[in-house]
DRENBAKE-777321 format. One record per atom (N, C-alpha, C, CB): residue number from 0; chain; x, y, z. Coordinates in Angstrom, 2 decimals. Atoms other than C-alpha are relative to their C-alpha. Glycine has a CB too. Layout:
N
NODE / NUM / A / X / Y / Z
...
# end
This chain:
129
NODE / 0 / A / 0.70 / 1.17 / -0.08
NODE / 0 / A / 4.72 / -6.43 / 2.94
NODE / 0 / A / -1.01 / -0.08 / 1.35
NODE / 0 / A / 1.06 / -1.13 / -0.02
NODE / 1 / A / 0.96 / 0.08 / -0.83
NODE / 1 / A / 1.36 / -6.93 / 4.90
NODE / 1 / A / 0.57 / -0.72 / 1.09
NODE / 1 / A / -1.15 / -0.54 / -0.54
NODE / 2 / A / -0.54 / 0.79 / -0.86
NODE / 2 / A / 2.42 / -8.21 / 8.29
NODE / 2 / A / -1.85 / -0.88 / 0.64
NODE / 2 / A / 1.17 / 1.16 / 1.27
NODE / 3 / A / 0.76 / 1.08 / -0.30
NODE / 3 / A / -0.02 / -11.09 / 9.69
NODE / 3 / A / -0.22 / -0.30 / 1.45
NODE / 3 / A / 0.55 / -1.05 / -0.61
NODE / 4 / A / 0.07 / 0.42 / -1.24
NODE / 4 / A / -1.14 / -11.60 / 13.00
NODE / 4 / A / -1.44 / -0.99 / 0.55
NODE / 4 / A / 0.16 / 1.32 / 0.72
NODE / 5 / A / 0.74 / 1.12 / -0.36
NODE / 5 / A / -3.27 / -14.48 / 14.44
NODE / 5 / A / -0.58 / 0.36 / 1.14
NODE / 5 / A / 0.71 / -1.20 / 0.11
NODE / 6 / A / 0.43 / 0.00 / -1.43
NODE / 6 / A / -5.63 / -14.18 / 17.67
NODE / 6 / A / 0.83 / -1.19 / 0.60
NODE / 6 / A / -1.69 / -0.20 / 0.20
NODE / 7 / A / -0.53 / 1.04 / -0.63
NODE / 7 / A / -4.43 / -16.56 / 20.17
NODE / 7 / A / -0.64 / -1.21 / 0.08
NODE / 7 / A / 0.24 / 0.32 / 1.08
NODE / 8 / A / 0.66 / 1.27 / 0.53
NODE / 8 / A / -6.93 / -18.93 / 19.16
NODE / 8 / A / 0.21 / -0.68 / -0.90
NODE / 8 / A / -0.94 / 0.06 / -0.24
NODE / 9 / A / -0.08 / -0.03 / 1.44
NODE / 9 / A / -6.52 / -19.07 / 15.80
NODE / 9 / A / 1.51 / -0.54 / -0.08
NODE / 9 / A / -0.31 / 1.56 / -0.72
NODE / 10 / A / -1.29 / 0.54 / -0.15
NODE / 10 / A / -2.90 / -19.47 / 16.46
NODE / 10 / A / 0.41 / -1.51 / 0.15
NODE / 10 / A / 0.43 / 0.59 / 1.01
NODE / 11 / A / -0.10 / 1.50 / -0.40
NODE / 11 / A / -3.04 / -22.20 / 18.66
NODE / 11 / A / -0.58 / -1.23 / -0.69
NODE / 11 / A / -0.52 / -0.10 / 1.18
NODE / 12 / A / 0.41 / 1.37 / 0.56
NODE / 12 / A / -5.11 / -24.50 / 16.69
NODE / 12 / A / 0.44 / 0.19 / -1.50
NODE / 12 / A / -1.72 / -0.37 / 0.18
NODE / 13 / A / -0.84 / 0.45 / 0.96
NODE / 13 / A / -3.22 / -24.07 / 13.35
NODE / 13 / A / 1.09 / -0.42 / 0.31
NODE / 13 / A / 0.21 / 0.72 / -0.80
NODE / 14 / A / -0.96 / 0.45 / -0.20
NODE / 14 / A / -0.37 / -24.55 / 15.25
NODE / 14 / A / -0.02 / -1.88 / 0.33
NODE / 14 / A / 0.44 / 0.96 / 1.00
NODE / 15 / A / 0.29 / 1.57 / -0.30
NODE / 15 / A / -1.84 / -28.06 / 16.43
NODE / 15 / A / -0.16 / -0.55 / -1.01
NODE / 15 / A / -1.10 / -0.39 / 0.77
NODE / 16 / A / -0.04 / 0.64 / 1.42
NODE / 16 / A / -2.89 / -28.85 / 12.85
NODE / 16 / A / 1.34 / -0.14 / -0.63
NODE / 16 / A / -0.82 / 0.81 / -0.97
NODE / 17 / A / -0.95 / 0.33 / 1.17
NODE / 17 / A / 0.16 / -28.18 / 11.23
NODE / 17 / A / 1.13 / -0.59 / 1.00
NODE / 17 / A / 0.52 / 1.46 / -1.10
NODE / 18 / A / -0.49 / 1.04 / -0.86
NODE / 18 / A / 2.45 / -29.84 / 14.24
NODE / 18 / A / -0.20 / -1.29 / 0.26
NODE / 18 / A / -0.11 / 0.28 / 0.83
NODE / 19 / A / 0.41 / 1.38 / -0.12
NODE / 19 / A / 0.45 / -32.86 / 15.06
NODE / 19 / A / -0.84 / -0.47 / -0.91
NODE / 19 / A / -0.56 / -0.24 / 1.13
NODE / 20 / A / 0.82 / 0.68 / 0.37
NODE / 20 / A / -2.28 / -33.46 / 13.13
NODE / 20 / A / 0.32 / -0.51 / -1.54
NODE / 20 / A / -1.14 / 0.70 / 0.25
NODE / 21 / A / -0.60 / 0.19 / 1.25
NODE / 21 / A / -1.04 / -33.00 / 9.47
NODE / 21 / A / 1.25 / -1.10 / -0.32
NODE / 21 / A / 0.43 / 1.28 / -0.31
NODE / 22 / A / -1.34 / 1.09 / 0.46
NODE / 22 / A / 2.35 / -34.91 / 9.86
NODE / 22 / A / -0.73 / -1.26 / 0.39
NODE / 22 / A / 1.74 / 0.16 / 0.97
NODE / 23 / A / 0.59 / 1.41 / -0.39
NODE / 23 / A / 0.38 / -37.71 / 11.94
NODE / 23 / A / -0.79 / -0.53 / -1.30
NODE / 23 / A / -1.10 / 0.11 / 1.40
NODE / 24 / A / 0.74 / 0.52 / 0.86
NODE / 24 / A / -2.09 / -38.10 / 9.07
NODE / 24 / A / 0.61 / -0.29 / -1.40
NODE / 24 / A / -1.02 / 0.77 / -0.05
NODE / 25 / A / -1.31 / 0.67 / 1.27
NODE / 25 / A / 0.60 / -38.18 / 6.23
NODE / 25 / A / 0.42 / -1.30 / 0.22
NODE / 25 / A / 1.57 / 0.81 / -0.01
NODE / 26 / A / -0.62 / 0.96 / -0.49
NODE / 26 / A / 2.25 / -40.54 / 8.16
NODE / 26 / A / -1.05 / -1.50 / -0.06
NODE / 26 / A / 0.46 / 0.55 / 1.46
NODE / 27 / A / 1.05 / 0.78 / -0.13
NODE / 27 / A / -0.89 / -42.66 / 8.89
NODE / 27 / A / -0.24 / -0.47 / -1.67
NODE / 27 / A / -1.27 / 0.86 / 0.79
NODE / 28 / A / 0.49 / 0.39 / 1.94
NODE / 28 / A / -1.90 / -42.66 / 4.88
NODE / 28 / A / 0.96 / -0.96 / -0.53
NODE / 28 / A / 0.18 / 1.53 / -1.32
NODE / 29 / A / -0.98 / 0.65 / 0.98
NODE / 29 / A / 1.58 / -43.46 / 3.85
NODE / 29 / A / 0.12 / -1.67 / 0.47
NODE / 29 / A / 1.64 / 0.87 / 0.08
NODE / 30 / A / 0.00 / 1.06 / -0.87
NODE / 30 / A / 1.67 / -46.27 / 6.35
NODE / 30 / A / -1.16 / -0.99 / -0.48
NODE / 30 / A / -0.16 / 0.51 / 1.47
NODE / 31 / A / 1.29 / 0.78 / 0.31
NODE / 31 / A / -1.96 / -47.62 / 5.68
NODE / 31 / A / -0.01 / -0.31 / -1.74
NODE / 31 / A / -1.45 / 1.04 / 0.53
NODE / 32 / A / 0.24 / 0.14 / 1.68
NODE / 32 / A / -1.70 / -47.37 / 1.80
NODE / 32 / A / 1.27 / -1.33 / -0.11
NODE / 32 / A / 0.46 / 1.90 / -1.19
NODE / 33 / A / -0.66 / 1.02 / -0.04
NODE / 33 / A / 1.57 / -49.70 / 2.19
NODE / 33 / A / -1.07 / -1.21 / 0.30
NODE / 33 / A / 1.09 / 0.22 / 0.96
NODE / 34 / A / 0.73 / 1.06 / -0.56
NODE / 34 / A / -0.74 / -52.32 / 3.96
NODE / 34 / A / -0.98 / -0.39 / -0.80
NODE / 34 / A / -0.50 / 0.26 / 1.18
NODE / 35 / A / 1.22 / 0.12 / 0.37
NODE / 35 / A / -4.15 / -51.76 / 2.45
NODE / 35 / A / -0.02 / 0.34 / -1.64
NODE / 35 / A / -0.87 / 0.91 / 0.91
NODE / 36 / A / -0.13 / -0.34 / 1.21
NODE / 36 / A / -2.92 / -50.87 / -1.36
NODE / 36 / A / -1.06 / 1.63 / -0.06
NODE / 36 / A / -0.50 / -1.45 / -0.99
NODE / 37 / A / 0.86 / -1.14 / -0.31
NODE / 37 / A / -4.43 / -47.33 / -0.59
NODE / 37 / A / 0.74 / 0.90 / -1.62
NODE / 37 / A / 0.35 / 0.84 / 2.00
NODE / 38 / A / -0.35 / -0.44 / 1.56
NODE / 38 / A / -4.62 / -45.06 / -4.33
NODE / 38 / A / 0.98 / 1.21 / 0.23
NODE / 38 / A / -1.49 / 0.53 / -1.00
NODE / 39 / A / -1.06 / -1.24 / 0.19
NODE / 39 / A / -2.06 / -42.04 / -5.05
NODE / 39 / A / 0.73 / 0.43 / 1.30
NODE / 39 / A / -0.79 / 1.36 / -0.54
NODE / 40 / A / -0.61 / -0.54 / -1.12
NODE / 40 / A / 0.08 / -41.96 / -1.87
NODE / 40 / A / 0.89 / 0.89 / -0.29
NODE / 40 / A / 0.53 / -0.87 / 0.77
NODE / 41 / A / -0.91 / -1.37 / 0.21
NODE / 41 / A / 2.51 / -39.20 / -3.46
NODE / 41 / A / -0.93 / 0.56 / -0.13
NODE / 41 / A / 1.06 / 0.30 / -1.08
NODE / 42 / A / 0.88 / -1.12 / 0.54
NODE / 42 / A / -0.11 / -37.01 / -4.59
NODE / 42 / A / -0.93 / 0.19 / 1.56
NODE / 42 / A / -1.07 / -0.55 / -1.67
NODE / 43 / A / 0.55 / -0.25 / -1.35
NODE / 43 / A / -2.10 / -37.33 / -0.82
NODE / 43 / A / 1.17 / 0.30 / 0.89
NODE / 43 / A / -0.83 / -1.23 / 0.55
NODE / 44 / A / -1.02 / -0.25 / -0.84
NODE / 44 / A / 1.04 / -37.30 / 1.05
NODE / 44 / A / 0.54 / 1.32 / -0.31
NODE / 44 / A / 0.98 / -1.01 / -0.07
NODE / 45 / A / -0.80 / -1.31 / 0.55
NODE / 45 / A / 2.67 / -34.52 / -1.17
NODE / 45 / A / -1.18 / 0.97 / 0.43
NODE / 45 / A / 0.45 / 0.03 / -1.90
NODE / 46 / A / 1.12 / -1.10 / -0.31
NODE / 46 / A / -0.69 / -32.28 / -0.80
NODE / 46 / A / 0.30 / 0.21 / 1.77
NODE / 46 / A / -1.91 / -0.71 / -0.45
NODE / 47 / A / 0.17 / -0.23 / -1.46
NODE / 47 / A / -0.68 / -32.79 / 3.15
NODE / 47 / A / 1.29 / 0.97 / 0.41
NODE / 47 / A / -0.02 / -1.54 / 0.87
NODE / 48 / A / -1.18 / -0.67 / -0.12
NODE / 48 / A / 3.05 / -31.50 / 3.05
NODE / 48 / A / -0.12 / 1.03 / -0.27
NODE / 48 / A / 0.92 / -0.36 / -0.54
NODE / 49 / A / 0.15 / -1.38 / 0.81
NODE / 49 / A / 2.37 / -28.70 / 0.90
NODE / 49 / A / -0.99 / 0.94 / 1.07
NODE / 49 / A / -0.85 / -0.29 / -1.75
NODE / 50 / A / 0.98 / -0.95 / -0.96
NODE / 50 / A / -0.69 / -27.52 / 3.17
NODE / 50 / A / 0.82 / 0.12 / 1.15
NODE / 50 / A / -1.57 / -0.64 / 0.45
NODE / 51 / A / -0.53 / 0.15 / -1.41
NODE / 51 / A / 1.32 / -28.50 / 6.34
NODE / 51 / A / 1.43 / 1.49 / -0.17
NODE / 51 / A / 0.75 / -2.12 / 0.30
NODE / 52 / A / -1.22 / -1.05 / -0.18
NODE / 52 / A / 4.45 / -26.31 / 5.08
NODE / 52 / A / -0.65 / 1.65 / -0.17
NODE / 52 / A / 1.33 / -0.35 / -1.37
NODE / 53 / A / 0.36 / -1.24 / 0.28
NODE / 53 / A / 2.10 / -23.20 / 4.10
NODE / 53 / A / -0.20 / 0.13 / 1.42
NODE / 53 / A / -1.14 / 0.32 / -1.04
NODE / 54 / A / 0.70 / -0.52 / -0.86
NODE / 54 / A / 0.59 / -23.29 / 7.27
NODE / 54 / A / 1.06 / 0.34 / 0.98
NODE / 54 / A / -1.10 / -0.81 / 0.41
NODE / 55 / A / -1.46 / -0.10 / -0.55
NODE / 55 / A / 4.06 / -23.36 / 8.94
NODE / 55 / A / 0.62 / 1.23 / -0.12
NODE / 55 / A / 0.89 / -0.91 / -0.63
NODE / 56 / A / -0.22 / -1.53 / 0.23
NODE / 56 / A / 4.80 / -20.03 / 7.07
NODE / 56 / A / -0.94 / 1.12 / 0.58
NODE / 56 / A / -0.02 / 0.22 / -1.42
NODE / 57 / A / 1.24 / -0.71 / -0.47
NODE / 57 / A / 1.63 / -18.52 / 8.02
NODE / 57 / A / 0.34 / 0.39 / 1.73
NODE / 57 / A / -1.50 / -1.15 / -0.25
NODE / 58 / A / -0.35 / -0.22 / -1.35
NODE / 58 / A / 2.59 / -19.35 / 11.87
NODE / 58 / A / 1.46 / 1.05 / 0.11
NODE / 58 / A / 0.22 / -1.56 / 0.69
NODE / 59 / A / -1.34 / -1.08 / -0.22
NODE / 59 / A / 6.17 / -17.81 / 11.28
NODE / 59 / A / -0.05 / 1.44 / -0.38
NODE / 59 / A / 1.19 / -0.46 / -0.83
NODE / 60 / A / 0.18 / -1.47 / 0.29
NODE / 60 / A / 5.06 / -14.47 / 9.82
NODE / 60 / A / -1.13 / 0.43 / 1.06
NODE / 60 / A / -0.47 / 0.29 / -1.66
NODE / 61 / A / 0.48 / -0.56 / -1.12
NODE / 61 / A / 2.63 / -14.41 / 12.52
NODE / 61 / A / 0.53 / 0.13 / 1.24
NODE / 61 / A / -0.87 / -0.44 / 0.18
NODE / 62 / A / -1.02 / -0.13 / -1.25
NODE / 62 / A / 5.25 / -15.04 / 15.10
NODE / 62 / A / 0.63 / 1.05 / 0.00
NODE / 62 / A / 1.00 / -0.95 / 0.13
NODE / 63 / A / -1.06 / -1.50 / 0.03
NODE / 63 / A / 7.63 / -12.60 / 13.81
NODE / 63 / A / -0.47 / 1.54 / 0.03
NODE / 63 / A / 0.80 / 0.02 / -1.38
NODE / 64 / A / 0.66 / -0.84 / -0.13
NODE / 64 / A / 4.89 / -9.95 / 13.60
NODE / 64 / A / -0.35 / 0.06 / 1.42
NODE / 64 / A / -0.87 / -0.07 / -0.84
NODE / 65 / A / 0.10 / -0.03 / -1.65
NODE / 65 / A / 4.04 / -10.54 / 17.21
NODE / 65 / A / 0.92 / 0.41 / 0.85
NODE / 65 / A / -0.17 / -1.15 / 0.50
NODE / 66 / A / -1.02 / -0.20 / -0.66
NODE / 66 / A / 7.43 / -10.58 / 18.67
NODE / 66 / A / 0.52 / 1.27 / -0.39
NODE / 66 / A / 0.83 / -0.99 / -0.11
NODE / 67 / A / -0.80 / -1.06 / 0.61
NODE / 67 / A / 8.41 / -7.40 / 16.58
NODE / 67 / A / -0.61 / 1.12 / 0.49
NODE / 67 / A / 0.09 / 0.01 / -1.52
NODE / 68 / A / 1.12 / -1.04 / -0.42
NODE / 68 / A / 5.36 / -5.43 / 18.20
NODE / 68 / A / 0.11 / -0.16 / 1.39
NODE / 68 / A / -1.59 / -0.26 / -0.54
NODE / 69 / A / -0.09 / -0.13 / -1.78
NODE / 69 / A / 4.61 / -4.57 / 21.60
NODE / 69 / A / -0.80 / -0.81 / 0.80
NODE / 69 / A / -0.42 / 1.39 / 0.55
NODE / 70 / A / 0.89 / 1.11 / -0.57
NODE / 70 / A / 2.08 / -7.48 / 22.21
NODE / 70 / A / 0.67 / -0.48 / 1.35
NODE / 70 / A / -0.17 / -1.31 / -1.08
NODE / 71 / A / -0.38 / 0.80 / -1.06
NODE / 71 / A / 4.28 / -9.47 / 24.34
NODE / 71 / A / 0.94 / 0.65 / 1.09
NODE / 71 / A / 0.61 / -1.15 / -0.57
NODE / 72 / A / -0.81 / -0.72 / -1.02
NODE / 72 / A / 5.86 / -7.00 / 26.49
NODE / 72 / A / -1.10 / 0.85 / 0.84
NODE / 72 / A / 1.20 / 1.00 / -0.75
NODE / 73 / A / 0.79 / -0.94 / -1.01
NODE / 73 / A / 4.76 / -4.92 / 29.61
NODE / 73 / A / 0.40 / 1.33 / -0.08
NODE / 73 / A / 0.17 / -0.39 / 1.45
NODE / 74 / A / -0.34 / -1.59 / -0.12
NODE / 74 / A / 6.63 / -2.02 / 28.88
NODE / 74 / A / 1.56 / -0.31 / -0.75
NODE / 74 / A / 0.02 / 0.81 / 1.98
NODE / 75 / A / -1.14 / -0.33 / 0.47
NODE / 75 / A / 9.92 / -0.69 / 27.43
NODE / 75 / A / 1.30 / 0.48 / 1.02
NODE / 75 / A / -0.39 / 0.96 / -0.88
NODE / 76 / A / -0.92 / -0.28 / -0.73
NODE / 76 / A / 13.49 / -0.80 / 29.17
NODE / 76 / A / 0.82 / 0.93 / -0.69
NODE / 76 / A / 0.59 / -1.06 / 0.43
NODE / 77 / A / -0.68 / -0.84 / 0.90
NODE / 77 / A / 15.21 / 2.36 / 27.82
NODE / 77 / A / 1.57 / 0.34 / 0.60
NODE / 77 / A / -0.94 / 1.35 / -0.19
NODE / 78 / A / -1.80 / -0.01 / -0.46
NODE / 78 / A / 19.38 / 2.27 / 28.23
NODE / 78 / A / 0.38 / 1.50 / -0.46
NODE / 78 / A / 1.21 / -1.37 / -1.06
NODE / 79 / A / -0.18 / -1.42 / 0.43
NODE / 79 / A / 20.46 / 5.90 / 28.03
NODE / 79 / A / 1.55 / -0.26 / 0.00
NODE / 79 / A / -0.67 / 1.34 / 1.07
NODE / 80 / A / -1.40 / 0.04 / -0.47
NODE / 80 / A / 24.61 / 6.04 / 27.71
NODE / 80 / A / 0.45 / 0.47 / 0.68
NODE / 80 / A / 0.70 / 0.16 / -0.50
NODE / 81 / A / -0.48 / -0.65 / -0.83
NODE / 81 / A / 26.88 / 6.76 / 29.96
NODE / 81 / A / 0.22 / 1.36 / 0.17
NODE / 81 / A / 0.75 / -0.42 / 0.08
NODE / 82 / A / -0.13 / -1.32 / 0.09
NODE / 82 / A / 26.84 / 10.37 / 31.07
NODE / 82 / A / 1.42 / 0.25 / 0.23
NODE / 82 / A / -0.88 / 0.70 / 0.91
NODE / 83 / A / -1.51 / -0.40 / -0.26
NODE / 83 / A / 30.24 / 12.44 / 31.94
NODE / 83 / A / 0.33 / -0.68 / 1.37
NODE / 83 / A / 0.26 / 1.75 / 0.09
NODE / 84 / A / -0.67 / 0.63 / -1.52
NODE / 84 / A / 29.95 / 10.59 / 35.76
NODE / 84 / A / 0.47 / -1.08 / -0.55
NODE / 84 / A / -1.04 / -0.41 / 1.40
NODE / 85 / A / -0.39 / 1.70 / 0.25
NODE / 85 / A / 30.25 / 7.23 / 33.89
NODE / 85 / A / -1.07 / -0.77 / 0.22
NODE / 85 / A / 1.11 / -0.64 / 0.97
NODE / 86 / A / 1.33 / 0.78 / -0.01
NODE / 86 / A / 26.82 / 6.00 / 35.01
NODE / 86 / A / -0.66 / 0.05 / -0.90
NODE / 86 / A / -0.80 / 0.22 / 0.84
NODE / 87 / A / 0.69 / 0.08 / 0.94
NODE / 87 / A / 24.66 / 4.54 / 32.81
NODE / 87 / A / -1.22 / 0.03 / 0.72
NODE / 87 / A / 0.29 / -1.04 / -0.84
NODE / 88 / A / 1.11 / 0.23 / -0.39
NODE / 88 / A / 20.86 / 4.99 / 33.31
NODE / 88 / A / -1.30 / -0.58 / -0.85
NODE / 88 / A / -0.18 / 1.02 / 0.47
NODE / 89 / A / 0.94 / 1.06 / 0.72
NODE / 89 / A / 18.02 / 2.70 / 32.60
NODE / 89 / A / -1.45 / 0.58 / 0.44
NODE / 89 / A / 0.27 / -1.76 / 0.56
NODE / 90 / A / 1.28 / -0.56 / -0.70
NODE / 90 / A / 14.36 / 3.98 / 32.88
NODE / 90 / A / -1.07 / -1.07 / -0.60
NODE / 90 / A / -0.39 / 1.78 / -0.42
NODE / 91 / A / 1.26 / 1.05 / 0.31
NODE / 91 / A / 11.15 / 1.57 / 32.82
NODE / 91 / A / -1.10 / 0.63 / -0.81
NODE / 91 / A / -0.72 / -0.55 / 1.40
NODE / 92 / A / 1.47 / -0.75 / 0.47
NODE / 92 / A / 8.26 / 2.75 / 30.69
NODE / 92 / A / -1.30 / -0.93 / 0.08
NODE / 92 / A / 0.10 / 0.50 / -1.69
NODE / 93 / A / 1.00 / 1.03 / 0.03
NODE / 93 / A / 5.26 / 0.62 / 31.26
NODE / 93 / A / -1.21 / 0.23 / -0.85
NODE / 93 / A / -0.43 / -0.24 / 1.30
NODE / 94 / A / 0.96 / 0.06 / 1.05
NODE / 94 / A / 2.55 / -0.07 / 28.91
NODE / 94 / A / -1.61 / -0.08 / 0.86
NODE / 94 / A / 0.41 / -1.46 / -1.05
NODE / 95 / A / 1.37 / -0.16 / -0.81
NODE / 95 / A / -0.33 / -0.27 / 31.62
NODE / 95 / A / 0.46 / 0.60 / 1.26
NODE / 95 / A / -0.87 / -1.46 / 0.30
NODE / 96 / A / 0.11 / -0.68 / -1.15
NODE / 96 / A / -1.03 / 0.60 / 35.27
NODE / 96 / A / 0.89 / -0.90 / 0.78
NODE / 96 / A / -1.45 / 0.22 / 0.52
NODE / 97 / A / -1.23 / 0.79 / -0.80
NODE / 97 / A / 1.94 / -0.65 / 37.60
NODE / 97 / A / -0.80 / -0.85 / 0.91
NODE / 97 / A / 1.14 / 1.04 / 0.94
NODE / 98 / A / 0.95 / 1.06 / -1.00
NODE / 98 / A / -1.12 / -2.46 / 39.76
NODE / 98 / A / 0.10 / -0.99 / -0.80
NODE / 98 / A / -1.68 / 0.32 / 0.39
NODE / 99 / A / 0.50 / 1.09 / 0.62
NODE / 99 / A / -1.55 / -4.73 / 36.76
NODE / 99 / A / 1.30 / -1.00 / 0.04
NODE / 99 / A / -0.62 / 0.37 / -1.49
NODE / 100 / A / -1.31 / 1.05 / -0.05
NODE / 100 / A / 2.33 / -6.21 / 37.05
NODE / 100 / A / -0.30 / -0.99 / 1.38
NODE / 100 / A / 1.73 / 1.01 / 0.23
NODE / 101 / A / -0.12 / 0.70 / -1.23
NODE / 101 / A / 1.61 / -7.07 / 40.75
NODE / 101 / A / -0.63 / -1.60 / -0.12
NODE / 101 / A / -0.77 / 0.91 / 1.13
NODE / 102 / A / 0.96 / 1.48 / -0.15
NODE / 102 / A / -0.89 / -10.22 / 39.65
NODE / 102 / A / 0.95 / -1.19 / -1.18
NODE / 102 / A / -2.18 / 0.39 / -0.77
NODE / 103 / A / -0.68 / 0.81 / 0.84
NODE / 103 / A / 1.76 / -11.56 / 37.32
NODE / 103 / A / 1.38 / -0.94 / 0.57
NODE / 103 / A / 0.37 / 0.96 / -1.07
NODE / 104 / A / -1.06 / 0.68 / -0.08
NODE / 104 / A / 4.63 / -14.08 / 37.61
NODE / 104 / A / 1.15 / 0.59 / -0.33
NODE / 104 / A / -0.11 / -0.96 / -0.61
NODE / 105 / A / -1.15 / 0.00 / 0.85
NODE / 105 / A / 6.51 / -12.84 / 34.93
NODE / 105 / A / -0.37 / 1.55 / -0.71
NODE / 105 / A / 0.09 / -1.49 / -1.15
NODE / 106 / A / 0.02 / -0.81 / 1.02
NODE / 106 / A / 7.17 / -9.47 / 33.32
NODE / 106 / A / 1.15 / 0.16 / -0.89
NODE / 106 / A / -0.32 / 1.07 / 0.44
NODE / 107 / A / -1.23 / 0.16 / 0.83
NODE / 107 / A / 9.03 / -8.89 / 30.35
NODE / 107 / A / 0.02 / 1.54 / -0.78
NODE / 107 / A / -0.14 / -1.47 / -1.16
NODE / 108 / A / -0.20 / -1.15 / 0.28
NODE / 108 / A / 10.27 / -5.49 / 28.87
NODE / 108 / A / 0.87 / -0.20 / -1.38
NODE / 108 / A / 0.59 / 0.74 / 1.18
NODE / 109 / A / -1.01 / -0.42 / 1.13
NODE / 109 / A / 11.64 / -4.47 / 25.14
NODE / 109 / A / 1.34 / 0.70 / 0.31
NODE / 109 / A / -0.68 / 0.93 / -0.90
NODE / 110 / A / -1.20 / -1.24 / -0.38
NODE / 110 / A / 15.29 / -3.09 / 25.51
NODE / 110 / A / 0.24 / 0.69 / -1.10
NODE / 110 / A / 1.49 / -0.50 / 0.50
NODE / 111 / A / -0.32 / -1.01 / 1.23
NODE / 111 / A / 15.79 / 0.33 / 23.56
NODE / 111 / A / 0.95 / 0.50 / 0.40
NODE / 111 / A / -0.93 / 1.07 / -0.45
NODE / 112 / A / -1.23 / -0.99 / -0.26
NODE / 112 / A / 19.09 / 1.74 / 23.35
NODE / 112 / A / -0.20 / 1.32 / -0.43
NODE / 112 / A / 1.25 / -0.44 / -0.67
NODE / 113 / A / -0.11 / -1.44 / 0.81
NODE / 113 / A / 19.39 / 5.47 / 22.89
NODE / 113 / A / 1.64 / 0.08 / -0.49
NODE / 113 / A / -0.46 / 1.52 / 1.18
NODE / 114 / A / -1.10 / -0.32 / 1.10
NODE / 114 / A / 21.93 / 6.28 / 20.07
NODE / 114 / A / 1.17 / 0.68 / 1.17
NODE / 114 / A / -0.66 / 1.30 / -1.48
NODE / 115 / A / -1.08 / -0.57 / 0.15
NODE / 115 / A / 25.26 / 7.48 / 21.25
NODE / 115 / A / 0.48 / 1.21 / -0.57
NODE / 115 / A / 0.44 / -0.66 / -0.38
NODE / 116 / A / -0.10 / -1.69 / 0.91
NODE / 116 / A / 26.04 / 11.15 / 20.19
NODE / 116 / A / 1.01 / -0.35 / -0.92
NODE / 116 / A / 0.60 / 1.62 / 0.98
NODE / 117 / A / -1.25 / 0.39 / 0.95
NODE / 117 / A / 27.85 / 10.84 / 16.88
NODE / 117 / A / 0.40 / 1.28 / -0.80
NODE / 117 / A / -0.40 / -1.28 / -1.14
NODE / 118 / A / -0.43 / -1.20 / 0.45
NODE / 118 / A / 28.31 / 14.32 / 16.22
NODE / 118 / A / 1.63 / 0.58 / 0.44
NODE / 118 / A / -1.10 / 0.91 / 0.49
NODE / 119 / A / -0.97 / 0.23 / -0.32
NODE / 119 / A / 32.15 / 15.29 / 16.46
NODE / 119 / A / -0.10 / 1.21 / 1.50
NODE / 119 / A / 1.04 / 0.08 / -1.29
NODE / 120 / A / -0.25 / -0.74 / -1.11
NODE / 120 / A / 31.69 / 18.11 / 19.37
NODE / 120 / A / -0.84 / -0.63 / 1.04
NODE / 120 / A / -0.25 / 1.46 / -0.20
NODE / 121 / A / 0.52 / 1.03 / -0.92
NODE / 121 / A / 29.64 / 15.37 / 21.36
NODE / 121 / A / 0.80 / -1.05 / 0.28
NODE / 121 / A / -1.12 / -0.53 / -0.43
NODE / 122 / A / -1.23 / 1.34 / -0.11
NODE / 122 / A / 32.56 / 12.61 / 21.18
NODE / 122 / A / 0.86 / 0.60 / 1.06
NODE / 122 / A / 1.09 / -0.39 / -1.62
NODE / 123 / A / -0.80 / -0.60 / -0.95
NODE / 123 / A / 34.81 / 12.61 / 23.86
NODE / 123 / A / 1.49 / 0.32 / -0.54
NODE / 123 / A / 0.01 / -0.93 / 1.22
NODE / 124 / A / -1.06 / 0.01 / 0.90
NODE / 124 / A / 38.31 / 13.57 / 22.78
NODE / 124 / A / 0.90 / -1.17 / 0.21
NODE / 124 / A / 0.74 / 1.23 / 0.09
NODE / 125 / A / -1.00 / 1.24 / 0.34
NODE / 125 / A / 40.92 / 10.72 / 21.46
NODE / 125 / A / 1.07 / 0.40 / 0.87
NODE / 125 / A / 0.55 / -0.20 / -1.66
NODE / 126 / A / -1.29 / -0.41 / -0.79
NODE / 126 / A / 43.99 / 10.64 / 23.78
NODE / 126 / A / 0.96 / -0.29 / -1.20
NODE / 126 / A / 0.37 / -0.95 / 1.54
NODE / 127 / A / -1.35 / 0.05 / 1.38
NODE / 127 / A / 47.29 / 11.10 / 21.61
NODE / 127 / A / 0.46 / -1.08 / 0.49
NODE / 127 / A / 1.41 / 1.32 / -0.22
NODE / 128 / A / -0.55 / 1.25 / 0.10
NODE / 128 / A / 49.02 / 8.15 / 20.97
NODE / 128 / A / 1.76 / 0.16 / 0.15
NODE / 128 / A / -0.55 / -0.64 / -1.47
# end
């Protein structure tokens, strides 16, 4: 399936339309139609809800592909399994020059766990019961 990523400006505009404008417009039309006898209330409100639902799906897909990518992260935190000494190692891999992090209030890292060895020769012996 093709992933869909909106730029920040488009995402914020569509989010405003989907969360504020369309629900407000649908509610306004339904309320005014009752007072003023406006036509086709079900069709108009149904159309607004259908468009709003589609925009919600678009936002969800864009958000999912954004957070599954590297865009929101400053780097990776690679967690290595504990060695023979029982100590676990963590390595930070930055996506940019470390000096760029100095101007930020917050940084975020994607946590990546290194696989624990699964071949029989690499596993610790099981104590007898």
